[in-house]
C-alpha positions in Angstrom: -140.1 -87.8 12.8 -140.9 -84.2 12.9 -144.2 -84.9 14.6 -142.8 -87.4 17.0 -140.3 -85.0 18.0 -142.6 -82.2 18.8 -144.8 -84.5 20.7 -141.9 -85.6 22.7 -140.9 -82.0 23.4 -144.2 -81.0 24.3 -144.5 -83.6 26.8 -141.1 -83.1 28.3 -141.9 -79.2 28.5 -145.0 -79.8 30.3 -143.3 -82.1 32.9 -140.5 -79.7 33.3 -142.8 -76.8 33.8 -144.8 -78.9 36.6 -141.3 -80.0 38.2 -139.9 -76.4 37.9 -142.2 -75.6 40.6 -140.5 -78.0 43.1 -136.6 -77.3 42.1 -134.4 -74.7 41.3 -133.8 -73.3 38.0 -130.5 -74.9 37.5 -131.7 -78.2 38.5 -134.5 -77.7 35.9 -132.2 -77.1 33.2 -130.2 -80.0 34.2 -133.3 -82.1 34.0 -134.4 -80.6 30.7 -131.0 -81.2 29.0 -130.7 -84.9 30.3 -134.4 -85.6 28.8 -133.2 -83.9 25.4 -130.2 -86.0 25.4 -132.1 -89.1 26.1 -134.5 -88.3 23.2 -131.6 -87.9 20.9 -130.1 -90.8 21.9 -133.5 -92.7 21.2 -134.1 -91.1 18.1 -130.2 -91.7 17.1 -130.8 -95.8 17.7 -134.0 -95.5 15.7 -132.6 -93.6 12.6 -129.2 -95.4 12.5 -131.0 -98.7 13.1 -128.3 -99.8 15.7 -128.3 -103.0 17.7 -127.4 -103.1 21.3 -123.6 -103.7 20.9 -123.2 -100.9 18.2 -125.1 -98.6 19.9 -122.9 -99.0 23.2 -119.7 -98.7 21.0 -121.1 -95.5 19.5 -122.6 -93.9 22.2 -119.0 -94.5 23.9 -117.0 -92.9 21.5 -119.6 -90.1 21.1 -119.3 -89.4 24.9 -115.5 -89.0 24.5 -115.9 -86.8 21.5 -118.4 -84.7 23.2 -116.0 -84.3 26.3 -113.3 -83.2 24.1 -115.7 -80.8 22.4 -117.0 -79.4 25.7 -113.3 -78.8 26.9 -112.2 -77.4 23.5 -115.2 -75.1 23.4 -114.4 -74.1 27.0 -110.7 -73.1 26.1 -112.1 -71.0 23.1 -114.6 -69.2 25.5 -112.0 -68.7 28.1 -109.7 -67.1 25.2 -112.4 -64.9 23.8 -113.3 -63.8 27.5 -109.5 -62.9 27.9 -109.9 -60.9 24.3 -113.1 -59.2 25.7 -111.4 -58.2 28.9 -108.5 -56.7 27.1 -110.8 -54.9 24.9 -112.8 -53.4 27.6 -109.8 -52.1 29.2 -108.8 -50.7 26.0 -105.0 -50.0 26.8 -103.2 -50.9 23.9 -102.7 -49.8 20.3 -105.1 -51.0 17.6 -102.3 -53.0 15.9 -101.1 -54.3 19.2 -99.2 -57.8 18.4 -101.2 -59.2 21.2 -104.4 -59.2 19.3 -102.8 -61.3 16.5 -101.4 -63.6 18.9 -104.9 -63.9 20.6 -106.6 -64.2 17.2 -104.2 -66.9 16.2 -104.8 -68.9 19.5 -108.9 -68.8 18.9 -108.4 -70.0 15.4 -105.8 -72.5 16.7 -108.6 -73.9 19.1 -111.3 -73.9 16.5 -109.2 -76.0 14.2 -108.8 -78.2 16.9 -112.6 -78.5 17.0 -112.9 -79.4 13.3 -110.1 -82.1 13.8 -111.9 -83.4 16.8 -115.1 -83.7 14.9 -113.4 -85.3 11.8 -111.7 -87.7 14.0 -114.7 -88.7 15.7 -116.6 -89.3 12.4 -113.7 -91.3 10.7 -113.5 -93.4 14.1 -117.1 -94.6 13.5 -116.2 -96.6 10.2 -115.6 -99.6 11.9 -118.8 -99.6 13.6 -121.4 -98.0 11.2 -121.6 -97.9 7.4 -120.9 -94.8 5.2 -124.6 -94.6 5.0 -125.2 -94.5 8.7 -122.6 -92.0 9.2 -124.1 -89.8 6.6 -127.6 -90.3 8.4 -125.7 -89.4 11.7 -124.6 -86.2 10.0 -127.9 -85.2 8.7 -129.7 -86.0 11.8 -127.2 -83.8 14.0 -128.1 -81.0 12.0 -131.7 -81.3 11.9 -132.1 -82.5 15.7 -130.1 -79.2 16.4 -132.3 -77.1 14.0 -135.4 -78.3 15.2 -134.4 -77.8 18.8 -133.4 -74.4 18.2 -136.5 -73.6 16.4 -138.7 -74.9 19.2 -137.0 -73.0 21.8 -137.0 -69.8 19.8 -140.8 -70.4 19.2 -141.2 -70.8 22.9 -139.3 -67.7 23.9 -141.5 -65.7 21.4 -145.1 -67.2 23.0 -143.8 -66.3 26.4 
């Protein structure tokens, strides 16, 4: 799996380098992201051994989950940006109750992120076996880890 993944990333990277000459960096990033998502999709179908009907249901739920996750992450980032701005202005006491309120709001959003993940995983029980759900969870971790390692390796090379 790892060799296949590396070959696909190298292939996508080389295609991306050529196409980068013809389009802006924003478009390049979006195109790379789409290629990575497609690779992930293909690998998930293979690893989970899903038929077409199951994969349609799975990816529909996963898209809903990812949309919700994107929204929650944006809320958390916005809240952390507000905290950063407040800290940069440094206009209040170290023990200002506003800090506690802001911290509590960030923690609340992070709890919502965890609940969304739990709800998504539990929602899969009617279309995937427990073994498939376990494989999905391990795949997610490994895919992200390999992608991160490849990006870091590429940055070191440049």
